[in-house]
GULOKE-871347 format. One record per residue (C-alpha): residue in three letters; x, y, z. Coordinates in steps of 0.2 Angstrom, whole numbers, plus 5000, padded with zeros to 4 digits. Example, Ala and Ser with C-alpha at 12.3 -4.5 7.8 and 13.67 -1.06 7.14 Angstrom:
// GULOKE-871347
ala506249785039;ser506849955036;
This chain:
// GULOKE-871347
unk449554205129;unk449954185147;unk449454025156;unk448754035173;unk449153905186;unk448353955202;unk448653785210;unk450453765206;unk451053825223;unk449953695231;unk450553555220;unk452353605223;unk452053605242;unk451253435241;unk452653365231;unk453953425243;unk453053365258;unk452953195251;unk454853175248;unk455253095265;unk453952965261;unk454952905246;unk456552855256;unk457852735250;unk458052545253;unk459252595267;unk458052705277;unk457652555288;unk459452555294;unk459652735300;unk460752725316;unk461052565325;unk462152525339;unk463552405345;unk463452385364;unk465052325371;unk464652265388;unk466052145389;unk467752165398;unk468752165382;unk468852275366;unk467952225351;unk468352275333;unk466952315321;unk467452315303;unk466152395290;unk465952335272;unk465152415257;unk464752595261;unk464352565279;unk465252655293;unk465352665312;unk465852795325;unk466152805343;unk465852975352;unk466653115342;unk467752995332;unk466853035315;unk466352905303;unk467652765300;unk467752595292;unk468452505307;unk467952545325;unk468852485341;unk467552475354;unk468252485372;unk467352385386;unk465852475392;unk465652585376;unk464352605363;unk464752625344;unk463552695332;unk463252595316;unk462752675300;unk462352545287;unk462552585269;unk461352545255;unk462552435244;unk462652265251;unk463252305269;unk464152175279;unk465152185295;unk466552085303;unk466652075322;unk468052005333;unk468952035349;unk470752055344;unk471652045361;unk470551905367;unk470251805352;unk469551655362;unk468151775368;unk467551805350;unk468451745335;unk468151845319;unk466451815311;unk465751905296;unk463951945294;unk462852005279;unk461552135283;unk459852155273;unk459852345269;unk457952345268;unk457552265285;unk459252305293;unk459252125299;unk460952045302;unk461051865295;unk461751765310;unk461751595302;unk461551515319;unk462651525335;unk463451685338;unk464251645355;unk464751795366;unk463751915355;unk461951935351;unk461452015334;unk459852105331;unk459652135349;unk458852245355;unk458252285337;unk458752235320;unk460452295315;unk461052305333;unk462452205341;unk462552175360;unk464052085368;unk464051975384;unk464552045400;unk462852115408;unk461252055415;unk462051885421;unk462751845403;unk464551795407;unk465751805393;unk466251625390;unk468051585386;
């Protein structure tokens, strides 16, 4: 006896079309950015399965972001965290580490962040001092 499933192609197509809706907990954190508008290099160290890249550098655990450059941040799904500092001008920004919520992409800033702004312009982004009248304090 041969079973006839005339609606099977329709069901398979519907199932495949709905796959993007399932997503993962990290889907809120697709690509974010580190905007270095300061006159100094910043280091961004990625924890968990998070990575960063600058231009065509490829994915890395640590990005050295020169003045005026933007790095892409790719948060992972397993307890992502980041550490940020200005290695040659430690007084501009000493090392701080931050946890990141993989569902909302929000960086937990725990108060003052000095010469950087986290979650600006959107959750998961980092912007440094150095533009729009925001002078880097020493």
